[in-house]
FIDO-369026 format. One line per field, with one value per residue (C-alpha): residue in three letters; x, y, z. Coordinates in pm, 1 decimal, decimal comma. Layout:
BEGIN
residuo = (ala  ...)
c1 = (X  ...)
c2 = (Y  ...)
c3 = (Z  ...)
END
This chain:
BEGIN
residuo = (gln  ser  thr  ile  lys  lys  lys  lys  lys  lys  pro  his  arg  leu  val  ala  cys  thr  trp  thr  ser  ala  leu  his  gln  arg  arg  gly  asn  glu  arg  arg  ile  thr  asp  gly  lys  ala  arg  leu  arg  glu  trp  ile  ala  phe  asn  leu  gln  val  gly  phe  asp  his  val  tyr  val  phe  asp  asn  thr  gly  ala  asn  ala  thr  ile  phe  arg  leu  lys  asn  glu  ile  asp  pro  asp  phe  gly  asn  thr  thr  ser  ser  asn  gly  asn  asn  lys  asn  asn  asp  asn  arg  ile  his  asp  asp  leu  ser  ser  val  thr  asn  leu  phe  pro  pro  ser  gln  val  thr  arg  ile  glu  trp  pro  ala  thr  ile  cys  asn  asn  asn  arg  pro  val  his  asn  asp  pro  gly  glu  arg  ser  ser  gln  tyr  ala  ala  glu  ala  ala  cys  arg  thr  arg  tyr  gly  pro  asp  thr  asp  trp  met  ala  ser  met  asp  pro  asp  glu  tyr  phe  val  pro  met  gly  asn  tyr  thr  ser  trp  lys  glu  ile  leu  asp  arg  val  asp  gly  glu  glu  gly  arg  lys  val  leu  lys  phe  arg  ser  thr  arg  ala  arg  pro  leu  leu  ser  thr  leu  val)
c1 = (11333,3  11430,7  11242,2  11346,5  11037,9  11080,0  11005,8  10685,9  10738,2  10535,5  10326,7  10538,7  10904,6  10858,7  10550,8  10491,5  10235,1  10134,1  9879,9  9767,1  9479,1  9353,5  9417,2  9532,1  9679,2  10043,7  10142,9  10028,1  9753,3  9968,4  9898,7  9661,8  9810,4  9570,2  9780,2  9759,5  9634,3  9916,3  10173,6  10030,4  10012,4  10378,3  10484,8  10305,7  10444,7  10797,9  10782,6  10647,1  10932,9  11206,0  11096,5  10795,8  10545,1  10243,8  10141,8  9879,4  9720,6  9538,5  9307,7  9243,7  9053,3  8719,0  8862,8  9006,7  8669,2  8514,4  8766,7  8691,7  8316,9  8356,7  8554,4  8266,9  8499,3  8350,4  8553,3  8484,0  8739,9  8484,9  8189,7  8065,9  7995,9  7839,6  7543,3  7504,9  7318,2  7599,0  7423,2  7587,8  7420,7  7550,5  7497,9  7436,7  7743,0  7866,5  8224,3  8254,1  8616,0  8881,4  9193,1  9020,2  9061,8  9437,9  9453,6  9216,9  9478,9  9680,5  9582,7  9444,7  9734,3  9968,6  9771,0  9511,3  9321,6  9190,0  8944,5  9083,2  8835,5  9046,8  9123,8  9437,7  9407,9  9567,1  9785,3  10010,2  10376,0  10635,0  10749,2  10392,6  10307,3  10070,2  10269,5  10085,4  10060,2  9967,5  9773,3  9574,6  9894,7  10051,5  9736,8  9733,5  10095,0  10019,5  9714,5  9922,1  10178,7  9906,9  9695,0  9956,9  10285,2  10243,5  10227,8  10560,2  10929,2  10984,1  10751,7  10825,9  10620,9  10661,6  10484,2  10406,0  10670,7  10938,3  11127,7  11359,6  11594,4  11831,5  12182,9  12518,6  12507,7  12154,6  11844,4  11595,9  11527,3  11504,8  11873,4  11954,7  11739,7  11902,6  12236,8  12097,9  11941,7  12239,8  12529,1  12404,0  12101,2  11936,0  11564,6  11511,5  11655,0  11644,3  11732,3  11839,4  11603,0  11737,6  11582,1  11688,3  11603,5  11633,1  11906,7  11722,9  11985,6  11887,9  11513,5  11360,4)
c2 = (8721,4  8829,0  8659,2  8918,7  9094,1  9466,2  9611,4  9814,5  10177,9  10287,3  10607,9  10769,1  10778,2  10911,5  10976,1  11082,4  10964,0  11152,6  11103,0  11436,2  11650,6  12009,0  12011,3  11762,1  11735,5  11660,0  11353,5  11387,6  11623,2  11911,4  12140,1  12155,9  12215,2  12430,7  12528,3  12192,7  12346,2  12597,8  12329,6  12095,3  12358,6  12450,6  12086,3  11979,2  12273,7  12195,4  11826,9  11893,3  12141,3  11889,7  11609,9  11426,8  11336,3  11288,4  11336,6  11123,9  11290,4  11065,2  11317,3  11221,8  11541,1  11363,6  11114,7  11395,8  11570,0  11246,5  11230,5  11590,1  11520,1  11206,5  11413,8  11666,7  11943,7  12246,3  12297,1  12602,3  12477,4  12216,4  12454,1  12365,2  12684,6  12759,8  12991,4  13245,8  12995,7  12739,9  12507,5  12378,5  12556,5  12306,0  11959,0  11771,6  11542,5  11641,9  11720,5  12082,9  12089,1  11882,8  11933,9  11955,7  12334,5  12271,6  11969,8  12137,7  12407,3  12151,3  11957,7  11603,5  11474,3  11579,8  11552,6  11302,5  11338,2  11023,0  11061,9  10844,4  10784,6  10558,5  10702,5  10647,5  10423,4  10673,1  10982,1  10920,8  11017,0  10746,8  10729,3  10663,8  10322,9  10281,8  10451,7  10630,0  10455,7  10558,8  10259,5  10494,5  10631,5  10289,0  10164,5  10468,4  10406,4  10041,1  10140,4  10385,5  10117,3  9869,1  10108,0  10319,4  10132,4  9936,5  10266,5  10411,4  10321,0  10493,1  10593,2  10809,8  10818,4  11127,9  11390,2  11742,1  11883,0  11658,5  11777,8  11565,5  11832,7  11749,7  11851,3  11918,8  11917,7  11779,5  11991,5  11710,3  11376,1  11218,4  11298,0  11121,7  10821,6  10793,6  10757,3  10510,7  10295,1  10313,9  10276,0  10135,4  9923,3  9992,4  9927,0  10109,9  10442,3  10544,2  10889,9  11020,6  11282,7  11610,1  11935,3  12225,9  12583,4  12737,7  12983,8  13312,2  13429,8  13151,9  13222,2  13410,5)
c3 = (6992,0  7339,5  7620,6  7878,2  8012,5  8048,2  8388,2  8372,0  8459,6  8759,2  8757,9  9028,7  9122,2  9476,0  9691,7  10053,0  10307,0  10618,8  10899,3  11037,0  11157,3  11152,1  11526,6  11784,3  12132,0  12199,5  12398,1  12755,0  12634,9  12756,5  12464,7  12172,6  11827,5  11628,0  11324,7  11149,1  10826,7  10798,8  10875,0  10614,1  10340,8  10382,6  10409,5  10091,3  9894,0  10011,8  9923,4  9576,1  9529,7  9620,7  9392,2  9535,2  9263,6  9490,2  9852,1  10028,5  10331,6  10577,8  10743,5  11107,5  11192,7  11230,8  11478,7  11690,8  11687,5  11814,1  12099,5  12199,0  12199,5  12409,5  12660,5  12653,4  12542,4  12368,9  12055,3  11838,1  11586,1  11483,1  11481,5  11829,5  12022,4  12358,0  12402,0  12681,6  12901,4  12868,7  12627,0  12313,2  12021,5  11769,2  11909,4  11585,7  11612,3  11267,0  11180,2  11072,8  10967,0  10789,6  10579,0  10242,5  10233,3  10221,3  9991,9  9745,4  9691,0  9496,0  9182,2  9233,3  9027,0  9308,7  9634,2  9757,4  10086,1  10253,7  10540,8  10819,0  11106,7  11331,2  11676,6  11883,3  12189,4  12428,2  12420,0  12719,4  12727,3  12643,7  13010,5  13134,1  13286,3  12992,5  12712,2  12436,8  12104,8  11755,5  11624,5  11400,5  11250,4  11203,8  11034,4  10804,8  10705,3  10633,9  10429,4  10228,5  10143,5  10049,3  9843,3  9672,2  9708,5  9382,4  9188,5  9301,4  9316,0  9650,2  9933,2  10238,1  10559,6  10776,3  10985,1  10860,7  11096,7  10943,6  10636,8  10423,2  10291,0  10001,3  10105,9  9944,5  9565,2  9555,2  9506,4  9443,4  9606,7  9263,8  9209,8  9536,5  9450,2  9107,3  9282,5  9536,2  9265,8  9033,7  9276,9  9605,9  9524,3  9859,1  9904,9  10235,9  10353,1  10719,0  10845,8  11182,6  11317,8  11449,9  11564,7  11348,7  11262,7  10915,6  10833,1  10789,0  10543,2  10302,3  10308,0  10017,8)
END
Protein backbone atom coordinates (compact mmCIF):
# COMPACT_ATOMS: atom_id res chain seq x y z
CA GLN A 1 0.00 0.00 0.00
CA SER A 2 1.13 3.51 -0.75
CA THR A 3 2.17 5.56 2.26
CA ILE A 4 1.96 8.86 0.38
CA LYS A 5 -0.68 11.06 1.99
CA LYS A 6 -2.87 12.84 -0.50
CA LYS A 7 -3.09 16.59 -0.15
CA LYS A 8 -6.54 17.54 1.10
CA LYS A 9 -8.42 19.76 -1.32
CA LYS A 10 -9.34 23.11 0.17
CA PRO A 11 -12.86 24.57 -0.12
CA HIS A 12 -11.67 27.50 -2.23
CA ARG A 13 -9.13 28.06 -4.96
CA LEU A 14 -9.04 31.86 -4.74
CA VAL A 15 -10.61 34.36 -2.32
CA ALA A 16 -10.39 38.13 -1.81
CA CYS A 17 -10.23 40.20 1.37
CA THR A 18 -11.02 43.89 1.61
CA TRP A 19 -11.22 46.47 4.42
CA THR A 20 -13.73 49.17 3.56
CA SER A 21 -16.56 51.38 4.75
CA ALA A 22 -19.85 52.88 3.58
CA LEU A 23 -18.10 56.25 3.77
CA HIS A 24 -14.71 57.50 4.85
CA GLN A 25 -12.34 60.43 4.51
CA ARG A 26 -9.31 60.41 2.25
CA ARG A 27 -5.84 60.91 3.68
CA GLY A 28 -5.48 64.40 5.04
CA ASN A 29 -9.26 64.49 5.55
CA GLU A 30 -9.48 66.57 2.38
CA ARG A 31 -12.57 64.89 1.01
CA ARG A 32 -15.22 62.50 2.21
CA ILE A 33 -15.97 59.46 0.05
CA THR A 34 -19.69 58.72 0.26
CA ASP A 35 -20.17 56.16 -2.53
CA GLY A 36 -18.62 53.23 -0.69
CA LYS A 37 -21.64 51.02 -1.24
CA ALA A 38 -21.74 51.53 -4.99
CA ARG A 39 -18.00 50.92 -5.25
CA LEU A 40 -18.22 47.73 -3.22
CA ARG A 41 -21.16 46.31 -5.17
CA GLU A 42 -19.37 46.73 -8.49
CA TRP A 43 -16.09 45.42 -7.09
CA ILE A 44 -17.62 42.25 -5.65
CA ALA A 45 -19.52 41.51 -8.87
CA PHE A 46 -16.36 41.96 -10.93
CA ASN A 47 -14.22 39.68 -8.78
CA LEU A 48 -16.79 36.91 -8.77
CA GLN A 49 -16.91 37.22 -12.56
CA VAL A 50 -13.14 36.80 -13.02
CA GLY A 51 -12.72 33.69 -10.92
CA PHE A 52 -12.79 34.53 -7.21
CA ASP A 53 -14.71 31.91 -5.23
CA HIS A 54 -15.42 34.05 -2.17
CA VAL A 55 -15.06 37.63 -0.98
CA TYR A 56 -14.56 38.62 2.66
CA VAL A 57 -15.59 42.19 3.47
CA PHE A 58 -14.26 43.69 6.70
CA ASP A 59 -16.83 46.42 7.30
CA ASN A 60 -15.23 49.41 9.06
CA THR A 61 -18.32 51.64 8.79
CA GLY A 62 -19.02 51.57 12.53
CA ALA A 63 -15.49 52.70 13.36
CA ASN A 64 -15.77 55.64 10.96
CA ALA A 65 -19.09 56.61 12.54
CA THR A 66 -17.34 56.60 15.92
CA ILE A 67 -14.62 58.91 14.58
CA PHE A 68 -17.21 61.33 13.20
CA ARG A 69 -19.05 61.39 16.54
CA LEU A 70 -15.86 62.01 18.50
CA LYS A 71 -15.15 64.95 16.19
CA ASN A 72 -18.72 66.16 16.91
CA GLU A 73 -19.60 66.05 13.23
CA ILE A 74 -23.26 65.82 12.26
CA ASP A 75 -23.50 62.98 9.79
CA PRO A 76 -26.84 62.29 8.09
CA ASP A 77 -25.31 59.27 6.37
CA PHE A 78 -25.46 57.51 9.73
CA GLY A 79 -28.95 58.71 10.61
CA ASN A 80 -27.82 61.63 12.75
CA THR A 81 -29.77 64.74 11.75
CA THR A 82 -30.03 68.24 13.15
CA SER A 83 -33.31 69.83 14.16
CA SER A 84 -34.29 73.44 13.46
CA ASN A 85 -32.91 74.60 16.82
CA GLY A 86 -29.51 73.02 16.10
CA ASN A 87 -29.88 70.04 18.41
CA ASN A 88 -29.11 66.52 17.31
CA LYS A 89 -32.45 64.72 17.00
CA ASN A 90 -30.83 61.30 17.01
CA ASN A 91 -28.24 61.23 19.76
CA ASP A 92 -28.50 57.58 20.75
CA ASN A 93 -24.92 56.63 19.78
CA ARG A 94 -26.10 53.78 17.58
CA ILE A 95 -24.75 52.98 14.16
CA HIS A 96 -27.47 53.43 11.56
CA ASP A 97 -25.66 52.17 8.50
CA ASP A 98 -23.23 49.49 7.33
CA LEU A 99 -22.42 47.50 4.20
CA SER A 100 -24.88 44.68 4.79
CA SER A 101 -27.28 46.08 2.18
CA VAL A 102 -24.56 45.38 -0.40
CA THR A 103 -23.21 42.06 0.86
CA ASN A 104 -26.74 40.70 1.23
CA LEU A 105 -27.19 41.06 -2.52
CA PHE A 106 -24.87 38.07 -2.93
CA PRO A 107 -25.29 34.52 -1.60
CA PRO A 108 -23.50 33.68 1.69
CA SER A 109 -21.56 31.03 -0.18
CA GLN A 110 -19.81 33.81 -2.11
CA VAL A 111 -19.65 36.84 0.21
CA THR A 112 -19.08 37.19 3.96
CA ARG A 113 -19.30 40.50 5.84
CA ILE A 114 -17.31 40.88 9.06
CA GLU A 115 -18.05 43.87 11.28
CA TRP A 116 -14.67 45.41 12.02
CA PRO A 117 -14.73 48.01 14.85
CA ALA A 118 -11.03 48.96 14.98
CA THR A 119 -10.29 52.62 14.16
CA ILE A 120 -7.20 54.00 12.43
CA CYS A 121 -4.71 55.92 14.58
CA ASN A 122 -4.58 58.96 12.29
CA ASN A 123 -5.40 59.93 8.73
CA ASN A 124 -2.49 62.21 7.90
CA ARG A 125 -0.86 62.35 4.49
CA PRO A 126 2.32 60.27 3.93
CA VAL A 127 4.49 63.44 3.84
CA HIS A 128 3.19 64.62 7.24
CA ASN A 129 5.58 64.71 10.23
CA ASP A 130 3.32 62.08 11.77
CA PRO A 131 2.35 60.03 8.68
CA GLY A 132 -1.04 58.40 8.53
CA GLU A 133 -1.20 54.70 9.14
CA ARG A 134 -3.77 52.01 8.59
CA SER A 135 -3.38 49.79 11.65
CA SER A 136 -7.06 48.87 11.38
CA GLN A 137 -6.58 47.77 7.78
CA TYR A 138 -3.40 45.82 8.52
CA ALA A 139 -5.11 44.06 11.40
CA ALA A 140 -8.08 43.19 9.18
CA GLU A 141 -5.77 41.71 6.54
CA ALA A 142 -3.96 39.66 9.18
CA ALA A 143 -7.29 38.47 10.58
CA CYS A 144 -8.44 37.44 7.12
CA ARG A 145 -5.30 35.36 6.56
CA THR A 146 -5.61 33.74 9.99
CA ARG A 147 -9.34 33.01 9.83
CA TYR A 148 -9.81 32.07 6.20
CA GLY A 149 -6.34 31.36 4.83
CA PRO A 150 -6.43 27.64 5.71
CA ASP A 151 -9.53 27.21 3.50
CA THR A 152 -8.06 28.53 0.25
CA ASP A 153 -5.09 27.97 -2.05
CA TRP A 154 -4.72 31.66 -2.88
CA MET A 155 -5.82 34.84 -1.14
CA ALA A 156 -5.75 38.43 -2.44
CA SER A 157 -5.90 41.57 -0.29
CA MET A 158 -7.00 44.76 -2.05
CA ASP A 159 -9.16 47.87 -1.85
CA PRO A 160 -12.54 48.22 -3.58
CA ASP A 161 -11.01 50.70 -6.04
CA GLU A 162 -8.35 48.17 -7.07
CA TYR A 163 -9.13 45.68 -9.83
CA PHE A 164 -7.00 42.68 -10.77
CA VAL A 165 -7.88 42.34 -14.45
CA PRO A 166 -6.90 39.15 -16.34
CA MET A 167 -5.04 40.20 -19.49
CA GLY A 168 -4.02 38.70 -22.82
CA ASN A 169 -5.46 35.25 -23.44
CA TYR A 170 -6.73 34.92 -19.88
CA THR A 171 -10.31 35.60 -18.82
CA SER A 172 -10.13 34.12 -15.32
CA TRP A 173 -7.64 34.32 -12.48
CA LYS A 174 -7.94 30.59 -12.00
CA GLU A 175 -6.40 30.09 -15.45
CA ILE A 176 -3.48 32.28 -14.42
CA LEU A 177 -3.05 30.48 -11.11
CA ASP A 178 -3.10 27.10 -12.86
CA ARG A 179 -0.13 28.25 -14.92
CA VAL A 180 1.65 29.70 -11.88
CA ASP A 181 1.18 26.51 -9.89
CA GLY A 182 2.05 24.20 -12.76
CA GLU A 183 5.00 26.01 -14.33
CA GLU A 184 6.40 28.55 -11.90
CA GLY A 185 5.70 27.23 -8.42
CA ARG A 186 5.42 30.70 -6.92
CA LYS A 187 3.74 31.19 -3.55
CA VAL A 188 3.35 34.99 -3.61
CA LEU A 189 2.37 37.26 -6.49
CA LYS A 190 2.93 41.02 -6.33
CA PHE A 191 1.55 43.48 -8.85
CA ARG A 192 2.54 46.98 -9.83
CA SER A 193 -0.25 49.48 -9.30
CA THR A 194 -1.20 51.88 -12.06
CA ARG A 195 -4.00 54.37 -12.58
CA ALA A 196 -6.15 53.47 -15.55
CA ARG A 197 -9.47 54.20 -17.18
CA PRO A 198 -11.63 51.63 -18.99
CA LEU A 199 -11.94 51.62 -22.75
CA LEU A 200 -15.52 52.71 -23.36
CA SER A 201 -15.61 50.70 -26.57
CA THR A 202 -15.17 47.48 -24.60
CA LEU A 203 -17.96 48.15 -22.09
CA VAL A 204 -21.28 46.39 -22.57
